[in-house]
C-alpha positions as CSV (number, residue, x, y, z in Angstrom):
1,M,45.1,-14.2,-50.2
2,S,45.3,-14.6,-53.4
3,K,44.3,-18.1,-54.8
4,S,48.2,-18.3,-56.2
5,L,49.7,-17.7,-53.1
6,I,47.7,-20.4,-50.9
7,K,48.5,-22.8,-53.6
8,N,52.4,-21.7,-52.6
9,I,51.6,-21.9,-48.9
10,K,49.8,-25.3,-49.5
11,G,52.5,-26.9,-51.3
12,A,55.5,-26.2,-49.8
13,Q,58.0,-28.5,-49.5
14,H,61.1,-28.5,-47.7
15,D,63.8,-30.8,-47.6
16,K,64.4,-32.4,-44.2
17,N,67.0,-31.7,-42.7
18,M,66.8,-32.9,-39.1
19,G,67.7,-36.1,-38.1
20,N,65.4,-38.2,-35.1
21,I,68.2,-37.7,-32.3
22,D,67.7,-34.0,-33.4
23,R,64.2,-34.2,-33.3
24,L,64.3,-36.1,-30.0
25,S,66.2,-33.4,-28.1
26,R,64.1,-30.6,-29.3
27,T,60.9,-32.3,-28.3
28,S,62.2,-32.8,-25.0
29,V,64.1,-29.2,-24.5
30,G,60.6,-28.0,-25.1
31,V,58.5,-29.8,-23.3
32,I,60.6,-29.4,-19.9
33,I,60.5,-26.0,-20.7
34,A,56.9,-26.1,-21.1
35,I,56.8,-27.7,-18.2
36,L,59.1,-25.6,-16.0
37,Y,56.7,-22.5,-17.3
38,F,53.1,-23.8,-16.6
39,T,54.4,-25.1,-13.3
40,E,56.2,-21.7,-12.9
41,V,59.3,-22.0,-12.0
42,I,60.2,-20.0,-14.6
43,S,58.2,-16.6,-15.2
44,G,58.2,-13.5,-16.1
45,T,59.7,-12.1,-19.3
46,L,62.5,-14.8,-19.6
47,G,59.5,-17.3,-19.2
48,I,57.6,-16.1,-22.7
49,V,61.1,-16.1,-24.5
50,L,61.8,-19.5,-23.3
51,L,57.6,-20.4,-24.4
52,S,58.2,-18.8,-27.5
53,L,61.6,-20.7,-28.0
54,A,59.9,-24.3,-26.9
55,T,57.0,-24.0,-29.0
56,I,59.4,-23.2,-32.2
57,F,61.9,-26.0,-31.3
58,V,58.8,-28.1,-31.2
59,L,56.7,-27.2,-34.4
60,T,60.2,-27.6,-36.5
61,S,60.6,-31.0,-35.0
62,L,57.3,-32.1,-36.2
63,I,58.0,-30.7,-39.6
64,S,61.5,-32.0,-40.0
65,F,62.7,-29.1,-40.7
66,C,64.7,-26.3,-39.6
67,P,64.9,-22.8,-41.2
68,L,68.5,-21.6,-39.4
69,Y,70.5,-25.1,-40.8
70,T,69.7,-24.1,-44.2
71,L,71.0,-21.0,-43.4
72,F,74.5,-22.2,-42.0
73,G,74.5,-25.3,-44.2
74,I,73.8,-27.4,-41.3
75,Q,71.9,-31.0,-41.8
76,T,71.5,-33.7,-39.2
77,C,69.2,-36.2,-41.5
78,P,71.5,-39.2,-42.6
79,S,69.9,-38.3,-45.7
80,N,67.9,-35.7,-48.0
81,T,64.7,-36.8,-48.3
82,K,61.6,-35.5,-49.2
83,G,58.8,-34.7,-46.9
């Protein structure tokens, strides 16, 4: 990787576009799906797809930023703060 690319990745700042209720609900859904997958309540292709979705939910809630929200102009965060 080039040094400029690494610098851009490390220095990337996104505006937060997710509020606390949204973050909590995404985290809850992600954890529930993970529990259902690892206890083999859901399995197979559906289980893998849902587990991937759960991972995305948890990761986006941790950084308070959803890329799809920017495409659709959605913002559940009460104020637009840098983070």
